[in-house]
DOTORLO-365473 format. One record per residue: residue in one letter; x, y, z of N, C-alpha, C in turn. Coordinates in steps of 0.1 Angstrom, whole numbers, plus 5000, padded with zeros to 4 digits. Example, Ala and Ser with C-alpha at 12.3 -4.5 7.8 and 13.67 -1.06 7.14 Angstrom:
<sites>
(site a,(5132,4943,5078),(5123,4955,5078),(5132,4967,5078))
(site s,(5128,4978,5071),(5137,4989,5071),(5129,5000,5079))
</sites>
This chain:
<sites>
(site m,(0898,7452,1758),(0900,7448,1773),(0907,7455,1782))
(site k,(0916,7466,1772),(0924,7472,1788),(0915,7481,1792))
(site k,(0907,7487,1785),(0900,7497,1791),(0888,7492,1803))
(site i,(0884,7478,1800),(0878,7474,1808),(0884,7468,1822))
(site l,(0899,7461,1818),(0906,7460,1829),(0913,7477,1839))
(site t,(0914,7486,1831),(0914,7496,1838),(0901,7503,1846))
(site a,(0894,7500,1837),(0882,7504,1846),(0875,7498,1860))
(site a,(0879,7482,1859),(0879,7476,1873),(0888,7474,1882))
(site v,(0901,7480,1877),(0909,7484,1886),(0906,7495,1892))
(site i,(0903,7506,1888),(0897,7522,1895),(0885,7517,1903))
(site t,(0872,7514,1898),(0864,7511,1908),(0867,7502,1921))
(site i,(0880,7489,1919),(0884,7481,1933),(0893,7494,1937))
(site l,(0901,7499,1934),(0906,7512,1941),(0895,7520,1951))
(site t,(0891,7525,1945),(0874,7533,1949),(0871,7526,1961))
(site a,(0868,7513,1957),(0860,7507,1968),(0865,7503,1981))
(site a,(0881,7504,1977),(0890,7503,1992),(0893,7512,2002))
(site l,(0893,7524,1994),(0899,7538,1999),(0883,7541,2008))
(site i,(0873,7541,1997),(0857,7545,2005),(0859,7535,2017))
(site a,(0862,7518,2022),(0862,7513,2034),(0871,7518,2043))
(site a,(0882,7522,2043),(0890,7525,2046),(0885,7539,2052))
(site c,(0881,7549,2044),(0877,7565,2051),(0863,7558,2062))
(site f,(0857,7550,2056),(0843,7543,2062),(0851,7541,2080))
(site s,(0861,7529,2078),(0865,7524,2089),(0872,7537,2101))
(site v,(0876,7549,2094),(0882,7559,2103),(0873,7560,2108))
(site l,(0858,7567,2101),(0851,7574,2103),(0840,7571,2117))
(site t,(0842,7552,2118),(0833,7546,2127),(0843,7548,2138))
(site l,(0854,7546,2137),(0860,7544,2150),(0861,7559,2159))
(site a,(0864,7568,2147),(0860,7580,2157),(0851,7582,2164))
(site e,(0838,7580,2156),(0827,7582,2162),(0821,7571,2176))
(site t,(0832,7563,2177),(0831,7551,2188),(0837,7554,2197))
(site e,(0852,7561,2197),(0855,7568,2207),(0851,7580,2211))
(site n,(0845,7588,2203),(0840,7598,2210),(0824,7594,2218))
(site t,(0816,7586,2212),(0810,7580,2221),(0814,7577,2237))
(site d,(0827,7567,2233),(0831,7564,2246),(0834,7572,2258))
(site v,(0840,7588,2249),(0844,7593,2260),(0836,7603,2264))
(site g,(0824,7606,2259),(0812,7611,2266),(0804,7605,2271))
(site a,(0802,7591,2272),(0794,7580,2283),(0808,7586,2296))
(site a,(0819,7579,2293),(0834,7583,2305),(0826,7592,2315))
(site n,(0824,7610,2303),(0824,7620,2315),(0814,7622,2322))
(site e,(0801,7614,2310),(0789,7612,2318),(0787,7607,2329))
(site a,(0799,7592,2332),(0795,7589,2342),(0803,7594,2358))
(site a,(0818,7598,2348),(0824,7607,2360),(0820,7623,2369))
(site a,(0806,7629,2361),(0799,7638,2363),(0792,7634,2376))
(site p,(0791,7648,2385),(0790,7646,2399),(0770,7643,2398))
(site e,(0763,7641,2405),(0749,7632,2404),(0743,7641,2411))
(site g,(0742,7657,2410),(0733,7664,2418),(0736,7669,2434))
(site n,(0751,7668,2440),(0750,7664,2453),(0752,7677,2459))
(site e,(0744,7688,2449),(0748,7704,2458),(0732,7705,2455))
(site e,(0723,7716,2462),(0713,7726,2460),(0714,7737,2465))
(site l,(0708,7745,2458),(0706,7760,2465),(0696,7763,2469))
(site v,(0697,7765,2487),(0686,7768,2494),(0688,7783,2502))
(site e,(0680,7787,2511),(0683,7796,2515),(0688,7795,2531))
(site l,(0700,7802,2532),(0704,7797,2549),(0701,7811,2552))
(site e,(0701,7812,2566),(0695,7824,2579),(0710,7819,2585))
(site y,(0718,7835,2588),(0728,7834,2593),(0728,7851,2601))
(site v,(0741,7849,2609),(0738,7861,2621),(0753,7870,2616))
(site r,(0750,7882,2614),(0764,7893,2613),(0767,7895,2625))
(site f,(0783,7891,2632),(0782,7896,2645),(0793,7908,2638))
(site t,(0791,7921,2647),(0796,7932,2643),(0804,7936,2654))
(site a,(0818,7945,2658),(0821,7943,2671),(0819,7960,2672))
(site t,(0816,7963,2685),(0817,7980,2688),(0828,7984,2693))
(site g,(0836,7973,2700),(0847,7977,2710),(0856,7963,2707))
(site d,(0865,7964,2714),(0876,7952,2717),(0872,7947,2728))
(site d,(0877,7930,2720),(0872,7918,2730),(0854,7917,2727))
(site p,(0850,7916,2717),(0833,7911,2720),(0833,7895,2721))
(site y,(0817,7897,2729),(0818,7883,2732),(0800,7882,2736))
(site g,(0798,7869,2733),(0786,7871,2744),(0779,7855,2745))
(site t,(0770,7855,2760),(0765,7842,2760),(0754,7840,2755))
(site f,(0752,7826,2747),(0736,7824,2737),(0735,7808,2746))
(site r,(0721,7806,2745),(0713,7804,2750),(0709,7789,2739))
(site l,(0715,7778,2746),(0709,7766,2733),(0698,7764,2730))
(site t,(0691,7762,2716),(0680,7764,2710),(0671,7750,2712))
(site y,(0658,7747,2704),(0648,7735,2710),(0650,7730,2696))
(site d,(0660,7733,2683),(0659,7727,2673),(0666,7716,2677))
(site g,(0676,7714,2681),(0683,7703,2688),(0674,7691,2692))
(site d,(0678,7680,2699),(0669,7670,2705),(0670,7674,2721))
(site d,(0685,7681,2723),(0685,7687,2736),(0690,7700,2736))
(site t,(0689,7705,2749),(0690,7722,2751),(0698,7720,2765))
(site t,(0708,7712,2764),(0717,7714,2776),(0733,7704,2766))
(site i,(0742,7705,2778),(0752,7702,2772),(0759,7693,2783))
(site d,(0759,7681,2782),(0769,7675,2789),(0782,7672,2788))
(site p,(0787,7680,2791),(0806,7683,2791),(0817,7669,2793))
(site d,(0813,7660,2799),(0818,7648,2798),(0810,7637,2789))
(site e,(0800,7642,2778),(0797,7635,2771),(0801,7639,2757))
(site v,(0794,7651,2755),(0793,7663,2742),(0808,7669,2745))
(site v,(0820,7667,2732),(0833,7668,2734),(0832,7675,2716))
(site w,(0824,7676,2708),(0830,7680,2699),(0819,7694,2693))
(site a,(0822,7702,2687),(0816,7713,2683),(0815,7715,2665))
(site a,(0807,7718,2658),(0807,7723,2645),(0804,7739,2642))
(site v,(0813,7748,2637),(0810,7761,2638),(0810,7764,2619))
(site r,(0796,7768,2619),(0792,7770,2601),(0796,7789,2601))
(site y,(0810,7792,2593),(0809,7807,2592),(0818,7812,2580))
(site r,(0818,7826,2578),(0823,7832,2564),(0829,7841,2572))
(site t,(0843,7844,2574),(0853,7855,2579),(0851,7868,2569))
(site i,(0848,7874,2575),(0847,7889,2565),(0859,7899,2569))
(site t,(0863,7901,2585),(0879,7908,2586),(0887,7895,2589))
(site q,(0902,7899,2588),(0909,7889,2588),(0921,7890,2597))
(site f,(0921,7900,2601),(0937,7902,2608),(0930,7915,2618))
(site d,(0940,7913,2627),(0938,7924,2640),(0947,7938,2640))
(site t,(0947,7944,2649),(0953,7955,2645),(0973,7952,2643))
(site a,(0975,7941,2651),(0989,7941,2649),(0994,7931,2640))
(site g,(0982,7926,2630),(0986,7924,2615),(0984,7901,2616))
(site a,(0977,7898,2633),(0974,7886,2629),(0962,7882,2625))
(site e,(0959,7871,2624),(0947,7863,2619),(0940,7859,2631))
(site l,(0926,7868,2629),(0916,7866,2642),(0914,7852,2644))
(site s,(0911,7851,2655),(0900,7836,2656),(0891,7834,2663))
(site g,(0885,7825,2670),(0872,7822,2676),(0874,7816,2693))
(site q,(0867,7815,2698),(0872,7807,2712),(0853,7806,2721))
(site f,(0855,7791,2725),(0846,7789,2734),(0849,7794,2751))
(site y,(0840,7798,2761),(0842,7796,2772),(0833,7790,2780))
(site v,(0834,7779,2792),(0823,7774,2802),(0819,7786,2806))
(site v,(0803,7783,2814),(0797,7791,2821),(0799,7789,2832))
(site p,(0800,7798,2839),(0807,7810,2843),(0819,7810,2836))
(site p,(0826,7821,2827),(0838,7819,2820),(0848,7819,2828))
(site a,(0857,7811,2823),(0870,7805,2832),(0883,7801,2818))
(site e,(0890,7806,2828),(0904,7796,2819),(0906,7784,2818))
(site p,(0914,7779,2811),(0917,7782,2797),(0905,7783,2789))
(site h,(0906,7789,2774),(0893,7789,2769),(0900,7779,2761))
(site v,(0885,7776,2749),(0888,7763,2737),(0889,7772,2727))
(site p,(0899,7775,2716),(0905,7778,2706),(0897,7774,2694))
(site i,(0893,7784,2684),(0886,7779,2669),(0892,7787,2658))
(site k,(0900,7776,2651),(0905,7779,2638),(0897,7784,2628))
(site y,(0899,7798,2623),(0892,7801,2615),(0904,7799,2597))
(site v,(0890,7795,2583),(0899,7795,2576),(0893,7806,2569))
(site h,(0902,7817,2566),(0901,7829,2559),(0901,7834,2546))
(site s,(0891,7824,2539),(0886,7820,2523),(0878,7832,2520))
(site g,(0868,7832,2529),(0857,7848,2526),(0847,7841,2519))
(site q,(0846,7823,2524),(0835,7819,2519),(0832,7809,2527))
(site w,(0823,7802,2526),(0813,7795,2541),(0824,7785,2541))
(site e,(0827,7785,2554),(0837,7770,2559),(0831,7763,2572))
(site t,(0833,7756,2574),(0831,7748,2591),(0840,7743,2596))
(site a,(0840,7748,2608),(0854,7747,2618),(0847,7735,2625))
(site i,(0857,7721,2629),(0854,7710,2638),(0863,7712,2648))
(site v,(0855,7714,2662),(0866,7720,2671),(0864,7709,2685))
(site d,(0874,7703,2684),(0876,7697,2700),(0873,7700,2716))
(site l,(0863,7700,2719),(0860,7713,2728),(0869,7707,2744))
(site t,(0879,7698,2740),(0888,7693,2757),(0899,7699,2747))
(site t,(0904,7705,2739),(0909,7712,2735),(0917,7727,2747))
(site v,(0931,7734,2746),(0929,7745,2752),(0938,7751,2745))
(site s,(0942,7765,2746),(0949,7778,2740),(0964,7775,2744))
(site s,(0972,7772,2733),(0984,7769,2734),(0991,7781,2740))
(site n,(0986,7785,2742),(0992,7800,2756),(0991,7797,2768))
(site t,(0988,7784,2771),(0987,7781,2786),(0992,7767,2790))
(site e,(0997,7768,2801),(0995,7752,2804),(0986,7744,2818))
(site l,(0972,7748,2813),(0966,7745,2824),(0958,7736,2817))
(site d,(0951,7721,2821),(0945,7713,2818),(0930,7719,2811))
(site s,(0924,7709,2804),(0906,7714,2801),(0905,7713,2812))
(site i,(0891,7721,2812),(0878,7724,2822),(0868,7719,2815))
(site w,(0867,7710,2802),(0856,7710,2799),(0850,7694,2804))
(site d,(0842,7700,2813),(0838,7689,2820),(0829,7694,2833))
(site s,(0818,7684,2835),(0807,7684,2847),(0812,7691,2860))
(site m,(0824,7690,2863),(0825,7697,2876),(0828,7713,2873))
(site h,(0830,7717,2861),(0836,7735,2863),(0825,7739,2852))
(site y,(0819,7732,2841),(0810,7735,2835),(0796,7737,2839))
(site q,(0792,7748,2847),(0778,7751,2854),(0766,7754,2846))
(site s,(0766,7763,2840),(0752,7768,2828),(0751,7758,2816))
(site v,(0748,7745,2821),(0749,7737,2805),(0739,7740,2794))
(site d,(0728,7750,2799),(0723,7749,2787),(0728,7765,2779))
(site s,(0733,7769,2781),(0744,7781,2774),(0759,7783,2774))
(site i,(0766,7791,2769),(0780,7787,2764),(0782,7802,2760))
(site r,(0794,7806,2764),(0799,7816,2758),(0807,7816,2747))
(site f,(0808,7827,2732),(0814,7826,2724),(0822,7839,2721))
(site d,(0832,7837,2716),(0840,7852,2711),(0842,7849,2698))
(site p,(0834,7853,2687),(0835,7854,2677),(0848,7856,2673))
(site m,(0856,7867,2673),(0864,7876,2670),(0874,7878,2680))
(site e,(0886,7869,2679),(0897,7871,2691),(0911,7874,2688))
(site p,(0914,7883,2688),(0932,7894,2683),(0938,7881,2690))
(site s,(0951,7885,2684),(0964,7879,2691),(0971,7880,2703))
(site r,(0965,7877,2716),(0970,7880,2724),(0965,7872,2739))
(site n,(0973,7873,2744),(0975,7858,2756),(0962,7859,2763))
(site a,(0952,7854,2762),(0938,7856,2772),(0942,7850,2786))
(site e,(0953,7841,2789),(0956,7835,2801),(0965,7845,2805))
(site a,(0975,7853,2803),(0984,7864,2809),(0975,7875,2816))
(site e,(0982,7875,2827),(0981,7887,2838),(0976,7900,2831))
(site e,(0993,7903,2824),(0989,7918,2819),(0995,7914,2805))
(site q,(0988,7923,2795),(0989,7925,2782),(1000,7936,2778))
(site a,(1005,7930,2768),(1020,7934,2761),(1011,7946,2754))
(site e,(1019,7955,2753),(1014,7966,2746),(1011,7967,2730))
(site t,(1021,7958,2730),(1015,7958,2709),(1009,7944,2709))
(site a,(1005,7941,2718),(0991,7928,2712),(0982,7936,2704))
(site g,(0975,7924,2699),(0963,7927,2690),(0952,7930,2696))
(site k,(0943,7941,2689),(0929,7944,2691),(0919,7938,2681))
(site v,(0909,7942,2685),(0898,7940,2676),(0893,7954,2678))
(site k,(0889,7961,2666),(0883,7975,2664),(0869,7977,2661))
(site k,(0861,7982,2661),(0847,7987,2658),(0849,7985,2642))
(site g,(0837,7976,2636),(0834,7974,2628),(0837,7962,2626))
(site y,(0849,7954,2630),(0854,7943,2624),(0838,7933,2626))
(site s,(0838,7920,2613),(0829,7913,2616),(0833,7903,2610))
(site i,(0820,7892,2615),(0822,7878,2609),(0805,7870,2608))
(site d,(0805,7863,2598),(0792,7855,2599),(0791,7841,2605))
(site v,(0782,7836,2613),(0778,7824,2618),(0766,7821,2614))
(site a,(0765,7810,2610),(0752,7804,2607),(0747,7794,2616))
(site w,(0758,7787,2621),(0748,7775,2634),(0760,7771,2640))
(site i,(0762,7769,2651),(0768,7761,2665),(0763,7749,2668))
(site a,(0769,7737,2663),(0762,7722,2672),(0772,7716,2677))
(site f,(0768,7712,2689),(0773,7703,2695),(0769,7685,2695))
(site f,(0780,7679,2697),(0781,7668,2691),(0788,7654,2702))
(site e,(0785,7643,2701),(0795,7632,2711),(0803,7630,2704))
(site t,(0806,7627,2692),(0815,7621,2684),(0824,7629,2671))
(site e,(0833,7628,2668),(0838,7636,2658),(0833,7633,2644))
(site y,(0830,7622,2639),(0823,7617,2630),(0808,7626,2628))
(site a,(0799,7628,2639),(0785,7633,2640),(0789,7649,2636))
(site a,(0800,7652,2643),(0801,7670,2640),(0809,7672,2624))
(site r,(0814,7661,2616),(0820,7661,2606),(0810,7660,2595))
(site t,(0796,7653,2596),(0787,7649,2588),(0773,7656,2588))
(site y,(0776,7669,2597),(0763,7676,2598),(0762,7688,2587))
(site t,(0751,7694,2587),(0753,7703,2574),(0741,7711,2577))
(site g,(0739,7713,2595),(0730,7722,2590),(0709,7718,2588))
(site r,(0714,7711,2586),(0692,7708,2578),(0689,7694,2591))
(site e,(0697,7687,2595),(0693,7677,2600),(0692,7675,2616))
(site r,(0681,7671,2625),(0683,7672,2635),(0693,7669,2644))
(site t,(0698,7674,2656),(0714,7668,2663),(0706,7660,2676))
(site p,(0712,7651,2678),(0713,7642,2688),(0713,7651,2702))
(site s,(0725,7659,2698),(0728,7671,2713),(0722,7684,2709))
(site a,(0730,7696,2716),(0726,7707,2713),(0729,7714,2700))
(site v,(0720,7728,2696),(0728,7731,2686),(0719,7750,2688))
(site l,(0727,7758,2687),(0724,7769,2684),(0727,7776,2665))
(site d,(0709,7782,2663),(0708,7781,2651),(0709,7798,2650))
(site a,(0704,7808,2641),(0703,7818,2638),(0696,7826,2647))
(site d,(0683,7821,2649),(0675,7825,2660),(0680,7829,2674))
(site s,(0688,7821,2678),(0697,7820,2690),(0708,7825,2692))
(site l,(0717,7828,2684),(0727,7834,2679),(0720,7847,2677))
(site s,(0714,7853,2671),(0713,7870,2671),(0700,7873,2684))
(site s,(0698,7864,2694),(0692,7866,2708),(0703,7862,2720))
(site i,(0709,7877,2719),(0719,7874,2727),(0716,7876,2744))
(site n,(0720,7867,2752),(0714,7868,2766),(0720,7879,2771))
(site n,(0740,7875,2770),(0744,7890,2775),(0760,7893,2764))
(site a,(0757,7903,2759),(0767,7906,2749),(0775,7918,2757))
(site y,(0788,7919,2750),(0799,7928,2754),(0804,7930,2744))
(site h,(0804,7945,2740),(0811,7952,2724),(0809,7940,2714))
(site l,(0791,7938,2713),(0791,7927,2699),(0778,7931,2697))
(site l,(0777,7934,2684),(0760,7934,2679),(0756,7919,2668))
(site a,(0747,7916,2669),(0741,7905,2664),(0729,7909,2652))
(site s,(0734,7909,2637),(0721,7907,2631),(0715,7898,2626))
(site k,(0707,7895,2624),(0704,7881,2612),(0700,7885,2598))
(site l,(0702,7878,2591),(0702,7876,2575),(0700,7865,2567))
(site s,(0696,7863,2558),(0694,7854,2551),(0700,7853,2536))
(site e,(0704,7842,2527),(0711,7843,2514),(0707,7831,2507))
(site m,(0707,7830,2495),(0705,7818,2488),(0724,7813,2487))
(site t,(0725,7801,2487),(0738,7800,2490),(0735,7781,2485))
(site v,(0746,7776,2484),(0748,7762,2480),(0755,7752,2492))
(site l,(0749,7743,2497),(0747,7736,2508),(0754,7721,2502))
(site p,(0759,7712,2511),(0757,7699,2506),(0748,7688,2508))
(site t,(0743,7680,2503),(0731,7670,2509),(0733,7665,2521))
(site v,(0724,7662,2523),(0725,7654,2536),(0733,7641,2539))
(site a,(0742,7647,2549),(0755,7636,2552),(0745,7620,2558))
(site p,(0758,7607,2557),(0747,7601,2560),(0745,7598,2576))
(site a,(0736,7588,2577),(0731,7594,2597),(0738,7587,2602))
(site t,(0748,7575,2597),(0752,7567,2609),(0767,7568,2604))
(site e,(0773,7564,2616),(0789,7560,2615),(0792,7549,2606))
(site p,(0800,7547,2595),(0806,7539,2590),(0811,7524,2601))
(site p,(0810,7513,2597),(0811,7501,2607),(0825,7502,2607))
(site a,(0830,7496,2622),(0846,7495,2624),(0850,7487,2612))
(site a,(0865,7481,2610),(0869,7473,2603),(0871,7461,2610))
(site t,(0865,7448,2603),(0864,7437,2608),(0876,7428,2610))
(site p,(0883,7427,2620),(0896,7420,2621),(0894,7402,2615))
(site t,(0907,7400,2611),(0909,7390,2608),(0911,7376,2614))
(site k,(0905,7370,2615),(0912,7359,2633),(0921,7347,2626))
(site v,(0931,7351,2630),(0946,7345,2627),(0941,7330,2634))
(site p,(0945,7324,2624),(0944,7305,2628),(0957,7304,2636))
(site t,(0953,7295,2649),(0963,7290,2665),(0969,7277,2659))
(site e,(0965,7273,2653),(0970,7261,2642),(0969,7259,2635))
(site a,(0980,7252,2626),(0983,7249,2610),(0972,7239,2604))
(site p,(0965,7244,2594),(0955,7235,2591),(0955,7222,2584))
(site a,(0953,7212,2585),(0953,7198,2580),(0957,7196,2564))
(site v,(0963,7190,2561),(0964,7193,2546),(0954,7186,2537))
(site t,(0949,7192,2527),(0938,7188,2517),(0938,7187,2505))
(site a,(0930,7184,2497),(0932,7181,2485),(0934,7197,2479))
(site a,(0941,7195,2468),(0938,7210,2458),(0922,7214,2455))
(site p,(0922,7228,2457),(0915,7230,2455),(0909,7229,2440))
(site t,(0901,7229,2434),(0896,7227,2423),(0898,7240,2411))
(site a,(0896,7244,2399),(0899,7255,2391),(0888,7264,2397))
(site d,(0873,7259,2396),(0864,7267,2402),(0866,7272,2414))
(site n,(0867,7265,2423),(0869,7274,2438),(0881,7279,2440))
(site s,(0891,7281,2436),(0904,7287,2432),(0901,7300,2426))
(site s,(0893,7299,2417),(0890,7311,2407),(0881,7320,2415))
(site a,(0866,7314,2425),(0859,7323,2432),(0864,7328,2446))
(site d,(0873,7320,2452),(0882,7328,2459),(0889,7341,2457))
(site s,(0894,7342,2446),(0904,7351,2443),(0898,7361,2439))
(site k,(0882,7363,2439),(0874,7374,2434),(0863,7377,2440))
(site t,(0865,7368,2450),(0857,7375,2468),(0866,7381,2474))
(site p,(0863,7393,2477),(0866,7403,2485),(0864,7402,2498))
(site v,(0872,7404,2507),(0869,7405,2519),(0862,7414,2525))
(site n,(0860,7413,2536),(0847,7424,2542),(0860,7431,2553))
(site s,(0863,7446,2552),(0871,7451,2556),(0862,7461,2568))
(site g,(0852,7461,2562),(0848,7474,2572),(0850,7487,2561))
(site s,(0855,7488,2551),(0860,7503,2546),(0851,7508,2537))
(site v,(0852,7522,2536),(0840,7525,2527),(0844,7525,2514))
(site a,(0838,7520,2501),(0842,7517,2490),(0847,7530,2481))
(site t,(0855,7529,2475),(0859,7544,2470),(0855,7541,2453))
(site p,(0852,7550,2442),(0849,7551,2431),(0859,7547,2424))
(site s,(0857,7540,2416),(0871,7531,2408),(0872,7539,2398))
(site g,(0882,7540,2386),(0886,7545,2373),(0877,7538,2364))
(site p,(0880,7540,2348),(0874,7534,2339),(0877,7520,2339))
(site s,(0865,7516,2338),(0869,7494,2339),(0874,7490,2329))
(site g,(0883,7481,2331),(0891,7470,2320),(0881,7466,2302))
(site s,(0867,7469,2308),(0861,7466,2293),(0865,7479,2284))
(site s,(0862,7490,2287),(0861,7499,2279),(0877,7503,2272))
(site g,(0885,7498,2278),(0898,7499,2276),(0901,7487,2261))
(site q,(0898,7476,2267),(0898,7464,2257),(0891,7467,2243))
(site k,(0874,7472,2247),(0868,7479,2233),(0875,7490,2225))
(site d,(0883,7497,2233),(0889,7512,2224),(0901,7501,2219))
(site g,(0910,7492,2221),(0923,7483,2219),(0916,7472,2205))
(site g,(0900,7470,2209),(0897,7462,2197),(0892,7469,2182))
(site n,(0887,7484,2186),(0887,7492,2177),(0899,7493,2168))
(site k,(0906,7502,2177),(0916,7505,2166),(0930,7491,2164))
(site t,(0926,7480,2164),(0926,7469,2160),(0923,7463,2144))
(site g,(0908,7465,2146),(0898,7468,2136),(0902,7478,2127))
(site l,(0907,7484,2130),(0910,7497,2120),(0924,7493,2110))
(site i,(0934,7489,2118),(0943,7486,2114),(0946,7473,2102))
(site i,(0935,7465,2106),(0933,7452,2100),(0927,7458,2082))
(site g,(0920,7466,2086),(0914,7471,2074),(0922,7482,2063))
(site i,(0929,7487,2070),(0939,7499,2066),(0949,7484,2052))
(site i,(0954,7474,2064),(0961,7464,2056),(0955,7457,2047))
(site a,(0942,7453,2044),(0936,7449,2038),(0932,7452,2026))
(site a,(0927,7468,2025),(0929,7482,2017),(0942,7481,2011))
(site v,(0953,7480,2015),(0965,7480,2010),(0968,7469,2000))
(site l,(0968,7458,2005),(0969,7443,1999),(0958,7442,1987))
(site v,(0946,7451,1988),(0935,7447,1977),(0943,7455,1965))
(site v,(0948,7468,1969),(0952,7477,1956),(0965,7474,1954))
(site c,(0973,7462,1958),(0989,7461,1955),(0981,7451,1942))
(site g,(0973,7440,1946),(0969,7428,1938),(0962,7433,1925))
(site c,(0958,7446,1930),(0950,7449,1914),(0962,7450,1907))
(site v,(0968,7461,1910),(0983,7466,1906),(0991,7454,1897))
(site a,(0994,7444,1904),(1000,7434,1899),(0989,7431,1885))
(site a,(0978,7427,1893),(0969,7419,1878),(0966,7431,1866))
(site a,(0973,7441,1868),(0971,7449,1858),(0983,7451,1848))
(site l,(0993,7449,1858),(1007,7448,1850),(1007,7434,1842))
(site i,(1004,7423,1850),(1004,7412,1843),(0995,7411,1828))
(site v,(0982,7416,1827),(0974,7416,1816),(0984,7424,1807))
(site k,(0989,7436,1808),(0994,7445,1799),(1012,7436,1795))
(site k,(1009,7428,1803),(1024,7418,1797),(1022,7411,1789))
(site k,(1011,7403,1792),(1008,7396,1783),(1000,7401,1767))
(site k,(0995,7412,1770),(0990,7415,1758),(1001,7423,1748))
(site k,(1013,7426,1756),(1026,7430,1747),(1034,7412,1738))
</sites>
């Protein structure tokens, strides 16, 4: 009888240990599966692709390089109405960062015929492809003159002067200081396209592959300079990663909430179903939705798995304690 009880206790203990181990393994597998699913959901959905990019490498052959460029037919228009088209997007990659005085190079637009003040272009000298968004109504910080980006001053509306590399000098000053920076022969920068738009949103969402509602300077028109001074243009191409096509329309404006002019009449209290529905119905504010974090269901599922593990372990401990107590009672009775 003693051997039978001992065998039974050992069997029960073994079964309890196997159950506890199985619970731990099941929980670990479930957590790994949940993490893998969460990572898969958070991964980008192929929002980039490798494409061939044509661009122009501008190289200075002397100080103050610039060129006049004619707008291309790749856009829906080959002219600029300066009273309507007030934004530009420049796709560029800097090569030379500093002028002879050690200041960072910048760019600038001029109306045609050239006149001051110019429109400044601020570069990010990362050595990677970047896009500069330019407000064409801005002017150089070195001048107190007002913008002349309007139909009165901008006469040649089918072309524009572009200075791709500008040193740290005051272009509006009559006399230049001897310590002012200069551009030397061999300085260079890459430019893929320059596009012009009526709105800032259109400029920011342009990727270089859509037809534009306004004018554009592509690689062909950039390499075919109408009039150049100390500026050499070489058309090149390479495989590069570009973003996918941006949304074609501007997001709707926020819908204002109408404020009641009179206090509403006293009505019966809403039912539980109505109040629940009202609390869950979002107000349409017109804003763009942003991705949210992991949902509450996954957290509840994870908590449920851990609770099940704890219950399993407690049950196994109770079974073991019961078996030991039973064995002691039997042993005591035999004595």
